[in-house]
C-alpha positions as CSV (number, residue, x, y, z in Angstrom):
1,M,-18.6,-18.5,-53.4
2,K,-22.0,-20.4,-53.4
3,Y,-25.6,-18.5,-54.0
4,P,-27.3,-17.9,-51.1
5,Y,-25.1,-15.9,-49.0
6,Y,-24.9,-13.7,-46.2
7,I,-23.5,-10.7,-45.2
8,V,-24.2,-9.1,-41.6
9,Q,-23.5,-5.3,-41.9
10,S,-22.9,-4.1,-38.4
11,W,-22.0,-0.4,-37.3
12,T,-19.5,0.7,-34.4
13,G,-18.0,3.8,-32.6
14,R,-17.1,6.6,-34.5
15,L,-14.5,7.4,-37.6
16,P,-11.2,8.6,-36.2
17,V,-9.9,12.4,-36.4
18,P,-8.3,12.9,-39.6
19,V,-4.4,13.7,-38.5
20,Q,-4.9,17.1,-40.0
21,Y,-7.8,18.1,-38.2
22,R,-6.3,17.2,-34.5
23,H,-6.4,20.1,-32.1
24,T,-8.9,22.2,-34.2
25,P,-12.3,22.9,-33.4
26,I,-13.1,20.4,-36.3
27,E,-11.9,18.1,-34.2
28,K,-14.8,18.6,-31.2
29,M,-17.2,18.0,-34.1
30,F,-16.0,14.9,-34.8
31,E,-16.6,13.4,-31.1
32,T,-19.6,14.9,-30.4
33,G,-20.8,13.8,-33.5
34,K,-21.7,16.6,-35.3
35,I,-19.5,15.4,-38.4
36,G,-17.7,12.1,-39.5
37,G,-19.4,8.8,-39.3
38,S,-19.4,5.2,-37.5
39,K,-17.6,2.1,-38.4
40,M,-19.3,-0.3,-40.4
41,R,-18.2,-4.0,-40.8
42,E,-19.1,-7.1,-43.1
43,Q,-19.3,-10.5,-42.5
44,T,-20.2,-13.3,-45.3
45,F,-21.5,-16.4,-44.1
46,G,-23.5,-19.0,-46.3
47,T,-26.1,-20.1,-44.0
48,P,-28.9,-18.2,-42.5
49,Q,-28.1,-19.8,-38.9
50,E,-24.9,-18.8,-38.7
51,A,-25.4,-15.0,-40.2
52,Q,-28.3,-15.0,-37.3
53,R,-25.5,-15.7,-35.0
54,A,-23.2,-13.0,-35.8
55,A,-26.2,-10.6,-36.2
56,F,-27.0,-11.6,-32.5
57,Q,-23.1,-11.4,-31.2
58,A,-22.8,-7.9,-33.3
59,Q,-26.3,-6.6,-31.9
60,R,-24.8,-6.7,-28.1
61,E,-21.4,-4.9,-29.4
62,S,-23.0,-2.1,-31.8
63,H,-25.7,0.0,-32.2
64,R,-27.3,-1.2,-35.7
65,V,-27.4,-4.6,-37.4
66,E,-28.4,-5.8,-41.0
67,I,-28.5,-8.8,-42.6
68,L,-28.3,-8.9,-46.4
69,T,-29.3,-12.2,-48.6
70,V,-27.6,-12.3,-52.1
71,P,-29.7,-14.8,-54.0
72,E,-28.0,-15.2,-57.4
73,P,-24.9,-14.3,-59.2
74,N,-25.3,-10.7,-60.1
75,R,-28.1,-9.6,-58.6
76,C,-28.4,-7.1,-56.0
77,R,-28.4,-7.1,-52.1
78,V,-31.5,-7.7,-50.7
79,M,-32.0,-6.7,-46.9
80,C,-33.5,-9.4,-44.8
81,R,-35.8,-7.4,-42.4
82,N,-37.3,-10.3,-40.0
83,W,-33.8,-12.0,-39.3
84,R,-34.5,-11.4,-35.4
85,Q,-37.7,-14.3,-35.1
86,P,-36.9,-17.1,-33.7
87,N,-38.0,-19.3,-37.1
88,W,-36.3,-17.0,-39.5
89,K,-35.5,-19.3,-42.5
90,G,-33.1,-16.7,-44.9
91,E,-35.9,-15.3,-47.3
């Protein structure tokens, strides 16, 4: 993989109820959102334009979207805060 690369994270829907909790009061708590969580999907892109395009597409389908960049090998992911601006360069 060439550096830097970009990761688009999007959260959609709820996690399914585990089989052992079906038809119990815990199932209702999963459905209402008191316990459980959201499904997260990650996609990797080589250019900031591809990542921004995928993020806007995912934003139409989900509640929350973030773009992260990995600048160099052995470095942590860095969240991009201004990716919604039209002149975003991927900093």
